[in-house]
C-alpha positions in Angstrom: 54.4 -17.3 -71.3 57.8 -16.2 -69.8 61.2 -17.8 -70.4 64.6 -16.9 -68.9 67.6 -16.1 -71.1 70.1 -17.8 -68.7 67.8 -20.8 -68.2 67.7 -21.4 -72.0 71.5 -21.5 -72.1 71.5 -24.6 -70.0 70.1 -26.7 -72.9 71.5 -25.1 -76.0 74.6 -23.0 -77.0 74.0 -19.6 -78.7 75.7 -16.3 -78.8 72.7 -14.1 -79.6 72.1 -10.9 -77.6 68.7 -10.9 -75.9 67.3 -8.4 -78.5 68.6 -10.4 -81.4 67.2 -13.6 -79.9 63.8 -12.0 -79.5 63.9 -11.1 -83.2 64.9 -14.6 -84.3 62.2 -16.2 -82.1 59.6 -13.9 -83.7 60.8 -14.9 -87.2 60.1 -18.5 -86.1 56.5 -17.7 -85.3 57.0 -17.4 -81.6 56.0 -13.7 -81.1 58.1 -12.0 -78.4 56.0 -9.2 -77.0 58.6 -7.9 -74.5 62.1 -8.3 -73.0 62.7 -7.4 -69.4 66.0 -7.3 -67.5 65.8 -9.2 -64.2 69.1 -8.9 -62.3 71.8 -10.5 -64.5 69.1 -12.3 -66.5 66.6 -11.3 -69.3 63.1 -12.6 -69.4 61.1 -12.9 -72.7 57.4 -12.6 -72.8 56.2 -14.9 -75.6 52.7 -14.9 -77.1 52.1 -18.4 -78.3 49.4 -19.6 -80.6 47.2 -22.4 -79.3 48.7 -25.0 -81.7 52.2 -24.8 -80.2 52.0 -26.7 -76.8 55.6 -27.9 -77.5 56.9 -24.4 -77.0 55.4 -23.9 -73.6 58.7 -24.8 -71.8 62.3 -23.9 -71.7 63.3 -27.1 -73.5 60.7 -26.4 -76.2 62.1 -22.9 -76.9 65.6 -24.3 -76.7 64.6 -26.9 -79.4 63.6 -24.0 -81.7 66.9 -22.2 -81.1 68.8 -25.4 -81.6 67.1 -26.0 -85.0 67.9 -22.5 -85.9 71.6 -22.9 -85.1 72.0 -26.6 -86.3 72.2 -28.1 -82.8 70.3 -30.8 -80.8 69.0 -29.8 -77.4 71.0 -31.1 -74.4 68.4 -32.4 -71.9 69.3 -32.7 -68.2 70.6 -36.2 -67.5 68.8 -38.1 -64.8 70.8 -40.3 -62.5 68.8 -43.5 -62.2 67.6 -43.1 -58.6 65.1 -45.8 -57.4 64.5 -47.0 -60.9 64.1 -50.7 -60.0 61.8 -52.4 -57.6 58.0 -52.1 -57.1 56.0 -49.2 -55.7 52.8 -51.2 -56.1 52.4 -52.3 -52.4 52.6 -48.6 -51.4 50.1 -47.1 -53.8 47.6 -48.4 -56.4 46.1 -46.5 -59.3 42.7 -47.2 -61.0 41.6 -45.2 -64.1 37.8 -45.3 -64.6 37.8 -42.9 -67.5 40.6 -44.0 -69.9 39.3 -41.6 -72.7 40.0 -38.5 -70.7 43.0 -39.9 -68.8 44.9 -42.1 -71.2 48.0 -42.2 -69.0 48.7 -41.7 -65.2 52.0 -42.3 -63.5 53.3 -41.7 -60.0 56.4 -42.0 -57.9 56.9 -41.8 -54.1 59.6 -39.9 -52.1 59.7 -40.9 -48.4 61.2 -38.9 -45.6 61.3 -35.5 -47.1 61.9 -32.3 -45.1 59.7 -29.5 -46.3 61.2 -26.0 -46.3 62.1 -23.1 -48.5 63.8 -23.8 -51.9 67.4 -22.7 -52.4 67.8 -19.1 -53.5 68.8 -20.0 -57.1 65.5 -21.8 -57.7 63.4 -19.1 -56.1 65.1 -16.5 -58.2 64.5 -18.5 -61.4 60.8 -19.1 -60.6 60.2 -15.5 -59.7 61.9 -14.3 -62.8 59.3 -16.1 -65.0 56.4 -15.1 -62.8 55.9 -18.1 -60.5 55.7 -17.7 -56.8 58.0 -20.0 -54.7 56.1 -22.1 -52.2 58.3 -24.8 -50.8 61.0 -27.1 -52.0 58.7 -30.0 -52.9 56.1 -27.9 -54.8 58.9 -25.7 -56.4 60.6 -28.8 -57.7 57.5 -29.9 -59.6 56.8 -26.3 -60.9 60.4 -26.0 -62.0 60.2 -29.3 -64.0 56.9 -28.1 -65.6 58.6 -24.9 -66.7 61.5 -26.9 -67.9 59.8 -29.7 -69.8 56.2 -28.5 -70.4 54.8 -31.4 -68.4 52.7 -30.3 -65.4 53.1 -32.4 -62.3 51.4 -32.3 -58.9 52.7 -33.4 -55.5 50.4 -34.9 -52.9 50.9 -35.5 -49.2 51.0 -39.3 -49.4 49.9 -39.8 -45.9 46.6 -37.9 -46.6 45.7 -40.2 -49.5 43.0 -42.5 -47.9 43.6 -46.2 -48.6 46.9 -45.5 -50.5 44.8 -45.5 -53.7 44.4 -43.1 -56.6 41.1 -43.3 -58.6 40.7 -41.2 -61.7 36.9 -40.7 -62.3 34.3 -38.2 -63.5 32.6 -36.0 -60.8 29.2 -36.8 -59.6 26.6 -34.2 -60.6 26.5 -31.4 -58.0 29.7 -32.6 -56.3 31.6 -29.8 -54.5 35.4 -29.7 -54.2 37.6 -27.2 -52.3 40.7 -26.3 -54.4 44.1 -25.0 -53.1 42.9 -21.4 -53.3 40.2 -22.1 -50.7 37.3 -21.8 -53.2 34.5 -24.3 -53.1 33.8 -25.4 -56.7 30.6 -26.9 -58.0 31.4 -29.6 -60.5 29.4 -31.2 -63.3 29.6 -34.8 -64.6 32.1 -33.8 -67.3 34.8 -32.8 -64.7 37.6 -35.2 -64.3 38.7 -35.8 -60.7 41.7 -37.4 -59.0 40.4 -39.2 -55.9 41.7 -41.4 -53.1 39.7 -44.2 -51.6 37.2 -41.8 -50.0 37.2 -38.4 -51.6 38.4 -36.1 -54.4 42.0 -34.7 -53.9 42.4 -32.7 -57.2 40.6 -31.5 -60.3 42.6 -33.3 -63.0 44.9 -31.0 -64.9 43.7 -27.9 -63.2 44.3 -27.6 -59.5 44.8 -29.7 -56.4 42.8 -29.7 -53.2 43.4 -28.4 -49.7 43.0 -31.8 -48.1 46.1 -33.3 -49.8 48.4 -30.3 -50.2 52.1 -30.6 -49.3 52.7 -28.7 -46.0 55.4 -28.3 -43.4 54.2 -31.5 -41.7 54.5 -33.6 -44.9 57.0 -36.4 -44.7 56.2 -38.5 -47.8 55.3 -37.0 -51.2 53.5 -38.8 -54.1 54.3 -37.1 -57.4 51.7 -37.3 -60.2 52.6 -37.1 -63.8 49.8 -37.7 -66.3 48.3 -37.1 -69.8 44.8 -35.8 -69.9 42.4 -35.2 -72.9 43.0 -31.6 -73.9 39.3 -31.0 -74.7 38.2 -32.1 -71.3 40.7 -29.9 -69.5 39.8 -26.9 -71.7 36.1 -27.4 -70.9 36.7 -27.8 -67.2 38.9 -24.7 -67.0 36.4 -22.6 -68.9 33.4 -23.9 -66.8 35.1 -23.2 -63.5 36.6 -19.9 -64.8 39.9 -21.3 -63.4 43.0 -21.0 -65.6 46.3 -22.3 -64.2 49.8 -22.9 -65.5 49.0 -26.6 -65.6 45.6 -26.2 -67.4 47.1 -23.9 -70.0 49.5 -26.7 -71.0 47.1 -29.6 -70.7 44.4 -28.0 -72.7 46.8 -27.4 -75.6 48.1 -30.9 -75.5 51.1 -32.2 -73.5 53.4 -35.1 -74.6 51.9 -38.5 -73.5 55.3 -40.1 -74.0 57.1 -37.4 -72.0 55.3 -38.3 -68.8 58.0 -40.6 -67.3 61.0 -38.4 -68.1 59.4 -35.4 -66.3 58.3 -37.6 -63.4 61.8 -39.0 -62.9 63.3 -35.5 -63.3 61.0 -34.1 -60.6 61.7 -37.1 -58.3 65.5 -36.6 -58.6 65.2 -32.8 -58.1 62.9 -33.2 -55.0 65.3 -35.7 -53.4 68.1 -33.2 -54.0 66.2 -30.2 -52.5 64.0 -31.9 -49.8 66.1 -34.9 -48.8 64.3 -38.2 -48.3 64.6 -41.2 -50.6 62.9 -42.0 -53.9 61.1 -45.3 -53.4 62.1 -47.8 -56.0 59.7 -48.4 -58.9 57.3 -46.3 -60.9 53.6 -47.0 -61.3 52.6 -46.2 -64.9 49.0 -46.9 -66.0 49.1 -46.6 -69.8 46.4 -49.0 -71.2 46.5 -47.9 -74.8 49.8 -46.5 -76.0 49.7 -43.3 -78.1 52.1 -43.9 -81.0 53.8 -41.3 -83.1 52.3 -40.9 -86.6 54.4 -41.2 -89.8 54.1 -38.8 -92.7 55.6 -39.1 -96.2 57.5 -36.0 -97.3 58.6 -35.3 -100.8 61.5 -32.9 -101.4 60.0 -31.9 -104.8 56.8 -30.9 -103.0 58.7 -28.9 -100.4 60.5 -26.9 -103.1 57.4 -26.5 -105.2 55.4 -24.9 -102.4 58.3 -22.8 -101.0 60.0 -21.9 -104.2 63.2 -23.2 -102.7 66.0 -25.6 -103.9 66.6 -27.7 -100.8 68.0 -31.2 -101.0 66.6 -34.2 -99.1 69.6 -34.0 -96.8 69.0 -30.4 -95.9 65.3 -31.0 -95.3 66.1 -34.0 -93.1 68.7 -32.2 -91.1 66.2 -29.3 -90.3 63.6 -31.8 -89.1 66.0 -33.9 -87.1 67.2 -30.8 -85.2 63.5 -30.4 -84.3 63.7 -34.0 -82.9 61.7 -35.5 -85.8 62.9 -39.0 -86.7 63.7 -39.6 -90.4 63.7 -42.7 -92.5 64.4 -42.8 -96.2 62.6 -44.8 -98.9 61.6 -43.3 -102.2 60.9 -40.1 -100.2 61.5 -39.0 -96.6 59.3 -40.8 -94.1 59.0 -38.6 -91.0 58.0 -39.9 -87.6 56.2 -37.0 -85.8 57.0 -36.9 -82.1 54.0 -36.9 -79.8 54.9 -33.5 -78.4 53.9 -32.0 -81.7 50.1 -32.7 -82.0 49.8 -29.9 -84.5 51.7 -31.8 -87.2 49.4 -34.1 -89.1 50.1 -33.6 -92.9 52.9 -33.2 -95.4 52.1 -29.5 -95.7 52.6 -29.1 -91.9 56.1 -30.5 -92.2 56.8 -28.1 -95.1 55.8 -25.2 -92.9 58.3 -26.4 -90.3 61.0 -26.5 -92.9 60.2 -23.0 -94.1 60.2 -21.7 -90.5 63.6 -23.0 -89.7 65.2 -22.4 -93.1 64.0 -18.8 -93.0 61.4 -17.2 -95.2 63.9 -14.4 -95.9 66.3 -16.9 -97.4 63.8 -18.1 -100.1 64.5 -16.3 -103.3 61.7 -14.6 -105.0 60.9 -15.9 -108.5 61.1 -13.4 -111.3 58.3 -15.1 -113.2 55.1 -16.7 -112.0 52.4 -18.8 -113.4 49.0 -17.2 -113.2 45.8 -19.0 -114.1 43.8 -16.3 -115.9 40.6 -18.3 -116.4 38.5 -19.7 -113.7 35.3 -21.5 -114.6 32.8 -21.0 -111.9 30.2 -23.7 -111.1 26.5 -22.9 -111.2 26.2 -22.0 -107.6 29.0 -19.5 -107.9 27.6 -18.0 -111.1 24.1 -17.6 -109.5 25.7 -16.0 -106.4 27.4 -13.4 -108.6 24.3 -12.8 -110.6 22.1 -12.4 -107.5 24.5 -9.8 -106.1 24.8 -7.9 -109.4 21.0 -7.8 -109.9 20.0 -6.8 -106.4 22.6 -4.1 -106.1 21.5 -2.9 -109.6 17.9 -2.7 -108.1 19.2 -0.4 -105.4 19.8 -2.8 -102.5 23.0 -2.9 -100.4 24.5 -6.2 -99.4 25.2 -6.8 -95.7 26.9 -9.6 -93.9 25.6 -10.5 -90.4 26.8 -12.8 -87.7 26.0 -16.6 -88.1 25.8 -16.7 -84.3 22.6 -15.5 -82.5 20.7 -16.0 -79.3 17.6 -18.0 -78.5 15.4 -15.0 -78.0 16.1 -13.5 -81.5 15.6 -17.0 -83.1 12.2 -17.2 -81.5 11.0 -13.9 -83.1 10.8 -15.4 -86.6 8.8 -18.3 -88.0 11.5 -20.9 -88.5 10.5 -23.3 -85.7 13.1 -26.0 -86.5 15.4 -26.8 -83.6 18.5 -24.6 -83.4 22.1 -25.9 -83.4 23.5 -25.0 -80.0 27.1 -23.9 -79.5 28.8 -26.0 -76.8 31.2 -23.2 -75.7 29.5 -19.9 -76.6 31.5 -16.7 -76.2 28.4 -15.0 -74.8 24.7 -15.5 -74.2 24.1 -13.5 -77.4 26.1 -16.0 -79.5 24.7 -19.3 -78.1 23.1 -20.7 -81.3 23.7 -20.9 -85.0 21.1 -18.9 -86.9 18.2 -20.7 -88.6 17.2 -17.6 -90.5 18.8 -14.5 -91.9 15.8 -12.3 -90.8 16.9 -11.4 -87.3 20.3 -10.2 -88.5 18.6 -8.0 -91.1 16.2 -6.5 -88.6 19.1 -5.7 -86.3 20.9 -3.9 -89.1 17.7 -1.8 -89.8 17.4 -1.0 -86.0 21.1 0.0 -85.8 20.7 2.3 -88.8 17.5 3.9 -87.6 19.1 4.7 -84.3 21.7 6.7 -86.4 19.1 8.7 -88.3 19.3 6.5 -91.4 15.7 6.0 -92.4 15.6 4.8 -96.1 17.1 1.3 -96.0 17.3 -1.4 -98.7 19.5 -4.3 -97.7 19.9 -8.0 -98.6 22.1 -10.9 -97.5 23.0 -14.1 -99.2 24.2 -16.6 -96.6 23.9 -20.0 -95.0 21.5 -20.9 -92.2 21.9 -24.0 -90.0 19.5 -26.8 -89.1 20.2 -30.1 -87.1 20.9 -33.0 -89.5 17.9 -35.3 -90.1 20.2 -38.3 -90.3 22.9 -39.6 -88.0 25.5 -37.0 -89.2 26.9 -34.9 -86.3 27.2 -31.9 -88.7 24.2 -29.6 -89.3 22.5 -29.0 -92.7 23.6 -25.7 -94.2 21.0 -24.4 -96.8 21.6 -21.0 -98.4 19.0 -18.3 -98.0 18.6 -15.0 -99.8 16.8 -12.4 -97.6 16.2 -8.7 -97.9 14.4 -5.9 -96.0 13.2 -2.5 -97.1 11.9 0.5 -95.2 11.5 4.2 -95.7 10.8 6.1 -98.9 10.3 4.4 -102.3 12.6 7.0 -103.9 14.7 10.0 -102.7 13.0 13.3 -101.9 12.9 15.5 -105.0 11.4 18.7 -106.3 10.0 16.8 -109.2 7.3 15.0 -107.2 6.4 13.6 -103.8 8.1 10.5 -102.6 5.8 7.9 -101.0 6.5 5.3 -98.4 7.7 2.0 -99.9 4.8 -0.3 -100.3 4.0 -4.0 -100.7 3.6 -3.5 -104.5 7.1 -1.9 -104.7 8.5 -5.1 -103.2 6.4 -7.3 -105.4 7.6 -5.4 -108.5 11.2 -5.6 -107.3 11.0 -9.4 -106.9 9.4 -9.8 -110.3 12.2 -7.7 -111.8 14.7 -9.8 -109.9 13.2 -13.1 -111.3 13.2 -11.6 -114.8 16.8 -10.7 -114.6 17.9 -14.1 -113.4 15.7 -15.7 -116.2 13.3 -17.4 -113.8 9.7 -17.2 -115.1 8.1 -20.5 -114.1 6.7 -19.2 -110.7 3.5 -17.8 -109.2 2.4 -16.0 -106.1 -0.2 -17.3 -103.6 -1.6 -16.3 -100.2 0.9 -17.4 -97.5 0.5 -17.5 -93.8 3.7 -17.0 -91.7 4.0 -15.7 -88.2 6.4 -12.8 -88.7 4.4 -11.3 -91.6 0.9 -9.9 -91.6 -2.1 -11.3 -93.5 -1.1 -9.7 -96.8 1.9 -12.0 -97.1 2.5 -13.9 -100.4 4.4 -17.1 -101.0 6.3 -17.8 -104.2 6.4 -21.3 -105.7 6.6 -23.4 -108.8 4.5 -26.5 -109.3 6.4 -28.5 -106.8 8.8 -26.2 -104.9 8.4 -23.4 -102.4 10.8 -20.6 -103.4 10.2 -18.2 -100.6 7.8 -15.6 -99.3 7.5 -11.8 -98.8 5.3 -9.1 -97.1 5.0 -6.7 -94.3 6.7 -7.6 -91.0 4.3 -7.7 -88.1 4.4 -4.8 -85.7 5.0 -7.0 -82.6 8.2 -8.3 -84.3 9.4 -4.8 -85.1 8.7 -3.6 -81.6 11.0 -6.4 -80.3 13.8 -5.0 -82.4 12.9 -1.3 -81.6 12.1 -0.5 -85.2 9.9 2.4 -86.3 7.7 2.5 -89.4 6.9 -0.4 -91.7 9.4 -3.0 -92.9 8.9 -5.1 -96.0 10.7 -8.4 -96.0 11.5 -11.2 -98.5 13.1 -14.5 -97.8 14.1 -16.8 -100.8 15.5 -20.3 -100.8 18.6 -20.0 -102.9 19.1 -23.8 -103.3 15.6 -24.2 -104.7 16.0 -21.4 -107.1 19.4 -22.8 -108.2 17.7 -26.0 -109.2 15.3 -24.1 -111.5 17.7 -21.9 -113.4 18.3 -23.0 -117.1 21.9 -22.2 -117.9 21.7 -23.2 -121.6 20.7 -20.0 -123.5 19.0 -20.2 -126.9 19.3 -17.2 -129.2 16.0 -15.8 -130.5 16.2 -13.1 -133.1 14.4 -9.8 -132.7 10.9 -10.2 -134.3 10.6 -8.4 -137.7 6.8 -8.3 -137.5 4.6 -6.0 -135.5 2.8 -7.1 -132.4 -1.0 -7.1 -132.1 -2.3 -5.5 -128.9 -5.5 -6.5 -127.2 -7.1 -5.3 -123.9 -9.3 -7.7 -122.0 -11.6 -6.4 -119.2 -13.1 -9.1 -116.9 -15.5 -8.9 -114.0 -14.8 -11.6 -111.4 -15.6 -12.3 -107.8 -13.4 -10.5 -105.2 -12.0 -13.8 -104.0 -10.5 -14.5 -107.4 -6.8 -13.5 -107.5 -5.3 -11.6 -110.4 -2.4 -14.1 -110.2 -4.7 -17.0 -111.1 -6.3 -15.2 -113.9 -2.9 -14.2 -115.3 -1.7 -17.8 -115.1 -4.7 -19.0 -117.1 -4.3 -16.3 -119.8 -0.6 -17.2 -120.2 -1.5 -20.8 -120.5 -4.2 -20.3 -123.1 -2.4 -17.5 -125.0 -0.1 -20.1 -126.5 3.2 -19.4 -128.4 2.0 -16.1 -129.8 1.3 -14.4 -126.5 4.4 -12.3 -125.6 3.2 -10.4 -122.5 0.4 -10.0 -120.0 0.1 -6.9 -117.8 -2.6 -5.8 -115.4 -3.4 -2.1 -116.3 -6.5 -1.4 -114.3 -8.4 -2.5 -111.1 -12.0 -1.2 -110.7 -14.6 -1.4 -108.0 -17.6 0.8 -108.2 -21.3 1.3 -109.1 -21.0 -0.1 -112.7 -20.2 -3.6 -111.5 -22.1 -5.7 -108.8 -21.0 -5.7 -105.2 -18.4 -8.2 -104.1 -17.0 -8.1 -107.6 -14.1 -6.4 -109.2 -13.0 -5.4 -112.7 -9.6 -6.3 -113.9 -8.2 -5.1 -117.2 -5.3 -6.9 -118.9 -3.1 -5.6 -121.7 -2.1 -8.5 -124.0 0.5 -8.5 -126.8 0.6 -11.1 -129.5 3.4 -11.5 -132.0 4.8 -14.1 -134.4 8.4 -14.7 -135.6 7.1 -15.9 -139.0 4.8 -13.2 -140.2 2.2 -10.6 -139.3 -0.6 -12.1 -137.2 -4.1 -12.1 -138.7 -6.9 -10.5 -136.6 -8.9 -13.7 -137.0 -6.1 -15.8 -135.3 -5.8 -13.3 -132.4 -9.6 -13.1 -132.0 -9.8 -16.9 -131.8 -7.2 -17.0 -129.1 -9.1 -14.2 -127.2 -12.3 -16.3 -127.5 -10.5 -19.4 -126.1 -9.2 -17.4 -123.2 -12.7 -16.0 -122.4 -14.2 -19.4 -122.6 -11.7 -20.8 -120.0 -12.1 -17.8 -117.8 -15.8 -18.2 -117.7 -15.5 -21.9 -117.0 -12.8 -21.7 -114.3 -13.6 -18.4 -112.6 -17.1 -17.5 -113.7 -15.6 -14.4 -115.3 -17.7 -12.0 -117.4 -16.5 -9.7 -120.2 -16.9 -6.1 -119.0 -18.5 -3.9 -121.7 
């Protein structure tokens, strides 16, 4: 936004040089990106944040300067021209959509003579980057730049039926704007219409059919307040950004509508002749009232480290045109031109801006909380990162936004949460899985000759809420992907390609490190993994799955070689972790080893056998490990031999062979009964 140095001086007194003023405005949070000499004037280019619609005008910037120098802004006085009487017989207004148009006002000027604006106005408009058009249009543009309230002049005699209707566009409706472009509208677009046709896109741009021209004799001036969200959406959908839309989409002042309207009517009468018709039509069905916020001086000083009195705080806010009442604390009425101020802390920020951060003395001492007690979720997050990085994986962080195509490449078939205003086609949905992001990281690294990759991500995914809540569910997932060699190349021995069993062992070690042992593996069918995939579960909860990624999925991401993937449900794991630790002393007595070789059918899984052995091994069984898998001539076809290494140990004394032998016999009995297992000689 551009503002004129000389123009600002009409509303507030200051003695700053242009460069000094630029510095002071920047200190106030209004970043000045450039100062340019234009004739005997200086023009400031100000980069405003979206939350400061109040500063998008010369009066708004003057208000900031006034607060800085302890002054109130001097607004132009309006001579009450045509302030009594009724305009109703000449124009009627009907608002169909009061949500997107809470207020609409208009005044009529009859008998104008359209021509060029005086040179002083043209120079001032040109200085701030606005092209002069004619005296009627220039008057409304001048008032917009002065007050921040956009206005629009219509040729009154082109308004069919002398009626204004504010309504939504019909689906597929086409409207030709002032720039001569035919615009295709959707049902969310707000239109200003007469009795027959649209005459403007509300808050954005007027139409050719009702523009003010050299033949115009009577002008109807519109001054309104529109829903910022609707104007922002319309401007974005139409790829049409104007000086008006930039202000409306940030939020104009609903209670500044009439002042700007009367100011424009007075100025137009002065520049274009004619006579302002008595009376103002103002449709304002539900008044927008200022909010009131309690402000504690003690809280101001606590947050800022300052020593300001209530009087000093009140004076700063009053110079910003906030109204102050005193009770036990300050009660501040927030003017409606400041929609960004909602809480006490927002007011404290205003005090800090105007008082000056550089004036707040630094404390020589500070209070630091040295101990922070993390909750269980935070503790497990730290532990997960520590364990996985210790196992050789690198943490990555991928984008929560993805596209529909990538989402369809993985098995999570739940509906996606769609972004209403995506920045691009590739960022149109919230992710339902971490997997596509990890595969993109692998593809990007492979394209840069990085082949051996071990990565993981701990992050949220998003699913539509199952109840009436408008917010999505946000479960946390832990996913990882591995590809390349199982270990770095070395002269000591050959390095093999990382395999399914490397990943299985890594997960077993991970669960061991986080002290989760009540789980088992089972055959799992999921679309992005091949038929070797395994699921991980407890008795009642699915904890995740892992396996080889299907080649068709890898081809979609342009990935070479095999990729092993795991996806764990962090929230489910969190509910199983036992945080209470019980100390168990190191056993003083030796363990008793036993090897158990069983012959079972091919379809019997080693996981099921291991589970049964653990169950029947009782309190003395310390570990079970598979040490051999045999298929060959010495056992029947369609059978396999599995050898388990068992270790038994007691805390109370040396185990007797008779006790261990009885446990082995019980294990064999149950294995025969449950799996028709035979002891291999």
